[in-house]
N, C-alpha and C positions, 0 to 999 in steps of 0.2 A: 503494500499499500503506500509505503514511504517513497519508493522508487517512482511510482506513477505520479504522485504528488510532486516530486522534485521535477520530473520531467515536464509536466504540465506547467509548472512555474517558469521553468526555462524556456518554453515555447511562448509564454505570455510575455515574458521580458524581451525576448528577441523581436516578437511582432510589436510591442510597445516602442521599441528603439528604432525600428525600421523607417518610420516617417522622419526621423531626425535626419539620417542620411539622405533621404530623398529631398527634404527641404533646404539642405545646405545649398546656398546660391551664390551666384557670382558676387565677388566682392573686390573692391578696388583698394589693394594693399598700400597705395599711396595716399589715400585719403580717410580710410576707415579707422575708427576709433578702436581701442583693444578689446572692448567688449563685443563688437562686430566681429572682429577677426577671430577670437576665440569661438564664437558662435558659429561662424560660417565655414571655417577651415578645419578639416579633419586632422587630429594629431596636434592641433595648436590649442594650448590651454591658455590661462590667463598671464602666465610668466612669459611664455614664448610670443604671445600678442604684444606685451610691452616690450619685448626686447626687438619686435619688428618695428615698433614706433620710435625706439631709441635709436636703432640703425638708420631709419629713414631721417630723423632729425640730424644725425651726426654726417651721414653720408650722402644724403639727397635721394631722390626718388628711385625707385626700382624700375629699370627699363624692361625687364623681361620677368617672367616668373622664376626663371633660372637664378636671378639675381638673389632671391630670396636665401639662397645657400650661404651668401656672406653673413647671415644671421647665426650665430652659435646655437645649434642645437635643431637646425632645421637643414636636413639633408636631402638628397635626391628623392628619396622615397616619399617625404612629406610633400615635395613639389609635385611629384607624379601623382599621387593621390589626389591632389586637389587642382591639378593644371587646369581642367575645364572650369574651375570656379574662380581662378586667380585673375583679375583684371590690373592693368598697370595704367590704363586709360579710360576716360568716360566712355561707354559705348557709343555715344553720339558725337564724340569729338572726332575730327578729320584725321 
């Protein structure tokens, strides 16, 4: 009985978290605040979001998603997981 309950709970948790992954959306890493970065980018929590902002202030805008790897703690894997959601310019800019 305990095994069935455990499996059912696991399925419910997975189904409950699935919409979060779907709802992650495009975010401009050059203008977003820390809470937006942490909410929209997978693998980026509050500390990494603050590091992104600090790097942006000290070194200027990110020219491409790959430039995020200059932030300590962000590697190729995080960039690749989020590439479709990383914007470096406004969608309507030329």
